[in-house]
N, C-alpha and C positions, 0 to 999 in steps of 0.2 A: 540527459544523463541517465545512465542505467541504475537500477536498484543497487547492484553490487558496487558501483562507483559511489553512490550516495552513502551506503553503509561504510565504505572505506573512509569517506570524508567526515562522517559524523563525529568521531572522537576528536579530530583536530578542531572541529567547530564547537566542541564542548556541549554537544547535544545530549544532555542526560535524560531528557523526558520525551525523546522522539525515537520511533522505530520506523524502519523502511521494510515493508513486507509486500509480497506478491500473493494475492488471494483470488480464488475463483468465486465471484459473488453468487453464483448459482449454487454453491455448496457451503455457504457460511452457516454455521450452527452455533448453538450455545447462547448464553446471555450476552447482551450488548457489553462490550468491553472498551469502547472507544468514545472519547469526547468529541473528536473531530476527525473526519476522513476526507481526503481529497483525491481526485482523479483528474489528471491533466493529460489530455491527448492520449488516453490509454484505453478508452472503451470504443472498440472498432467493430467487432463482430460478436454479438452475444451468441452463446451456445445454442439457444433455441429461439431464433427470431420469430416474431409474430407472422 
């Protein structure tokens, strides 16, 4: 399921404390703002592999 599809289904599932976002982990900044982060079959090719 795509992020846009998940965003569309969220209100119907009454998900008041969940957000679906797309972020580049290489450019995250600022203070930690998450209690729980998941990544399912989404990390394939890092921007700067070793």
